[in-house]
C-alpha positions in Angstrom: 216.9 -43.4 -71.6 214.4 -40.4 -72.4 214.7 -38.6 -75.0 216.2 -35.3 -74.8 213.8 -32.2 -75.8 210.3 -34.4 -75.5 208.5 -33.2 -72.8 207.3 -36.1 -70.8 203.7 -36.6 -70.0 202.2 -36.4 -66.7 200.9 -39.7 -65.3 197.8 -39.3 -62.7 197.3 -42.5 -61.2 193.9 -41.7 -58.9 191.6 -43.8 -56.4 190.1 -44.0 -53.2 192.5 -44.8 -49.8 193.5 -48.6 -50.0 192.7 -48.9 -53.7 196.7 -49.6 -54.6 197.5 -47.1 -56.6 200.8 -46.0 -54.4 202.0 -49.5 -54.7 201.3 -49.2 -58.7 202.4 -46.0 -58.9 205.9 -46.6 -57.5 206.7 -50.1 -59.5 206.2 -47.8 -62.6 208.6 -45.1 -61.4 211.2 -47.0 -60.8 210.4 -48.9 -64.4 210.3 -45.6 -66.2 212.9 -42.9 -64.6 209.6 -41.6 -62.9 208.8 -39.2 -59.2 206.0 -39.5 -57.4 203.9 -36.3 -56.3 200.9 -37.0 -54.1 197.8 -35.2 -54.2 196.3 -36.2 -51.0 195.0 -33.5 -47.8 195.7 -35.4 -45.4 199.6 -36.6 -46.0 200.8 -33.2 -46.8 201.1 -32.8 -42.7 204.3 -33.4 -40.6 203.9 -36.2 -38.2 200.7 -37.4 -39.0 202.4 -40.8 -40.9 200.8 -43.9 -39.7 196.9 -42.5 -39.3 197.0 -41.1 -42.8 198.7 -44.1 -44.1 201.7 -41.7 -45.9 204.5 -43.1 -47.8 207.0 -45.0 -46.1 210.5 -44.5 -45.6 211.3 -47.4 -47.7 208.4 -46.1 -50.5 210.5 -43.0 -50.5 213.6 -43.7 -50.5 213.0 -46.9 -53.6 211.3 -43.5 -55.5 211.4 -39.8 -54.5 207.7 -38.9 -53.2 206.8 -34.6 -53.5 203.9 -33.6 -51.5 204.1 -34.5 -48.0 205.4 -33.1 -45.0 204.7 -29.8 -46.3 202.9 -28.1 -43.5 202.4 -28.0 -39.7 199.3 -29.5 -38.5 196.3 -26.7 -38.1 198.5 -24.7 -41.0 196.4 -23.2 -43.8 196.3 -25.4 -47.1 194.0 -24.8 -49.7 193.7 -26.3 -53.1 194.8 -23.7 -54.7 198.1 -23.6 -52.7 198.5 -27.7 -53.8 198.0 -26.6 -57.2 201.0 -24.0 -57.5 203.0 -26.4 -55.0 202.3 -29.6 -57.8 202.8 -27.6 -60.8 206.3 -26.2 -59.6 207.2 -29.9 -59.3 206.0 -31.1 -62.4 207.9 -28.6 -64.2 210.8 -29.5 -62.1 210.1 -33.0 -62.5 209.9 -32.8 -66.3 213.5 -30.0 -66.1 215.1 -33.3 -65.6 213.6 -35.4 -68.2 211.8 -38.0 -65.2 208.2 -38.5 -65.6 206.2 -36.7 -62.9 203.4 -39.3 -61.4 200.6 -37.3 -59.8 198.7 -40.1 -57.4 196.2 -39.4 -54.9 192.6 -39.9 -53.9 191.6 -36.1 -53.4 189.8 -35.2 -56.5 190.2 -31.9 -55.6 193.9 -31.4 -55.9 194.2 -33.7 -58.9 191.6 -31.5 -61.1 192.8 -28.4 -59.7 195.9 -29.4 -61.4 194.6 -31.2 -64.6 191.7 -29.1 -65.8 193.8 -25.8 -64.2 191.5 -24.3 -61.8 192.0 -20.3 -62.1 190.4 -20.0 -57.8 188.5 -16.9 -56.7 189.6 -14.3 -54.5 191.0 -14.3 -51.2 188.3 -14.6 -48.9 186.9 -12.2 -46.2 188.6 -12.7 -43.0 185.6 -10.8 -40.9 183.3 -13.4 -43.3 185.6 -16.1 -42.4 185.5 -15.5 -38.6 182.3 -15.4 -38.7 181.3 -18.7 -40.3 184.7 -20.2 -38.3 182.3 -19.9 -34.7 179.8 -21.9 -36.7 179.3 -26.0 -35.6 179.2 -28.4 -38.5 175.8 -28.9 -38.5 175.2 -24.9 -39.0 177.4 -25.1 -41.9 176.0 -27.8 -43.5 172.5 -26.4 -43.0 173.9 -23.2 -44.8 175.3 -24.8 -47.5 171.7 -27.1 -48.1 169.9 -23.1 -47.6 172.2 -21.5 -50.4 172.5 -24.5 -52.5 176.3 -25.0 -52.2 177.7 -28.4 -52.8 179.7 -30.2 -49.9 183.2 -30.5 -50.6 184.4 -34.1 -50.5 185.5 -34.0 -47.0 182.3 -32.6 -45.4 183.3 -33.6 -41.9 186.1 -30.9 -42.5 185.5 -27.4 -41.1 187.5 -25.4 -43.4 186.8 -27.4 -46.8 183.0 -26.5 -45.9 184.3 -23.2 -45.4 185.8 -22.3 -48.5 183.7 -24.0 -50.3 180.9 -21.4 -49.1 183.6 -18.8 -49.8 183.2 -20.3 -53.4 179.9 -20.7 -53.8 179.3 -17.9 -55.6 182.1 -18.2 -57.7 182.2 -20.2 -60.4 185.9 -21.1 -61.1 187.1 -21.0 -64.7 188.3 -24.4 -65.7 189.5 -26.3 -68.7 186.9 -28.6 -70.6 189.0 -31.5 -70.7 192.8 -32.3 -69.4 195.4 -30.4 -70.5 197.5 -32.0 -73.2 200.5 -34.7 -72.7 198.5 -35.9 -69.9 197.3 -39.7 -69.1 194.4 -39.9 -66.2 193.3 -43.5 -65.0 191.4 -44.5 -62.4 191.8 -47.7 -60.1 188.5 -49.5 -60.3 187.8 -51.7 -56.9 185.1 -53.6 -56.4 183.5 -53.0 -53.0 184.3 -56.3 -51.2 188.0 -56.1 -52.2 188.3 -52.5 -51.1 186.5 -53.5 -48.0 189.4 -56.4 -47.3 191.8 -54.1 -48.0 191.0 -51.3 -45.7 190.6 -54.0 -42.7 193.9 -55.7 -43.8 195.6 -52.0 -43.5 193.9 -51.4 -40.3 195.8 -54.2 -38.9 198.9 -52.6 -40.0 198.1 -49.6 -39.1 197.6 -50.3 -35.2 200.6 -52.8 -35.0 202.7 -49.4 -36.2 201.4 -47.8 -33.2 199.1 -45.2 -34.6 197.6 -44.3 -30.9 200.9 -43.5 -29.8 201.4 -41.1 -32.9 197.8 -39.7 -31.9 198.6 -38.8 -28.3 202.4 -37.4 -29.4 199.9 -35.0 -32.2 197.1 -34.5 -29.6 199.8 -33.0 -27.1 201.4 -31.3 -29.2 198.9 -29.7 -31.5 196.0 -29.9 -29.5 192.5 -32.4 -30.2 190.8 -29.4 -32.1 193.7 -28.4 -34.3 192.0 -28.5 -37.8 193.7 -31.7 -38.9 193.1 -33.8 -35.7 189.4 -33.0 -36.5 189.9 -36.4 -39.7 190.6 -40.0 -39.8 191.8 -42.1 -37.0 192.7 -38.9 -34.6 189.5 -38.0 -33.1 188.7 -41.7 -32.9 192.2 -42.6 -31.0 190.9 -40.0 -28.3 187.9 -41.5 -27.6 190.0 -44.3 -26.8 192.6 -42.5 -24.8 190.0 -41.0 -22.9 188.2 -45.2 -22.1 184.9 -43.9 -23.7 185.9 -47.2 -26.3 187.3 -50.4 -26.2 190.3 -51.2 -28.9 187.8 -53.5 -30.9 185.6 -50.3 -30.8 188.7 -48.4 -31.9 189.7 -50.4 -34.4 185.6 -51.1 -35.6 185.3 -47.5 -35.7 188.7 -46.3 -37.8 187.8 -49.2 -40.4 183.8 -47.9 -41.0 185.7 -44.2 -40.9 188.0 -45.4 -43.9 185.2 -47.4 -45.9 183.3 -43.2 -46.0 186.5 -41.9 -47.0 186.6 -44.3 -49.7 183.0 -43.5 -50.8 183.5 -39.8 -50.4 186.4 -40.1 -52.7 184.7 -41.9 -55.2 181.6 -40.3 -55.6 184.1 -37.5 -56.2 186.0 -38.9 -58.3 183.4 -40.5 -60.8 182.2 -37.5 -61.4 185.3 -36.8 -64.0 184.3 -38.2 -66.9 187.7 -38.2 -68.2 189.3 -40.9 -66.1 190.0 -44.3 -67.7 188.9 -46.4 -65.1 190.3 -49.8 -64.9 191.4 -52.3 -62.3 195.1 -52.8 -61.4 196.1 -55.4 -64.0 194.8 -53.5 -66.4 195.5 -50.0 -65.5 199.2 -51.1 -65.3 199.3 -52.7 -68.5 197.3 -49.7 -69.9 200.0 -47.3 -68.5 203.3 -49.6 -69.6 201.9 -49.4 -73.1 201.3 -45.6 -73.2 205.2 -45.3 -71.6 206.4 -48.2 -73.2 209.1 -45.9 -75.6 209.7 -43.9 -72.4 212.5 -46.9 -70.5 
């Protein structure tokens, strides 16, 4: 039982896609009376279940999950929005004397919470409109010319534009994570990660991701911002007859590998992450939370 009056810690489990962080978080949350907040810029969208590897209904039945199905595809949702949402959930979970687990691979989401980012002012709508008319390549060229670091998802126009808008603004942030926070990163060898990505691709296609993509494309339009990432543009090429099913699977695997690489590039910048493989991370967290059974 949790001791009343003692504020439960915030447990952060970060790692790239297919690293096993979700399974670890669920196991620990069950054991230590916790709830999970997903820090994933893809699973925030309603209806995008299979293609984003969203926690399954069974996962969500085992442990309460927050941060999923927050907005419709195409709706604007920023890192600042996530920070506000996550902080409210962390406070709510703690008020119920449970342990909040912040789990995901979107480094900006995680950092915005644990380093208490103070985001810049709202963007100028006219300037934003002008950037929205530019292609991805033109936006990339603009960033290079003005020495602006590309965001984690450099193929997402909305993220690039926001990076440009913040380019001249030095975000205020803590130098160290918030007090009463336990932060770990799941270290996985490249070969193991690639094997897990391939195994997961088979499961995703068994779960009819192409059908999901077709439904979403018709409902929201293939040019919707949320439809430009992950499996969906590749599925569109398959539905058009431009690639075979084998090519579809291989392209998806390559896309997920690239995503994992981008996620790791961001996460490695956080010098406060304690990197460990899954068994070591589990043992460390069990030791940290052992008095909270």
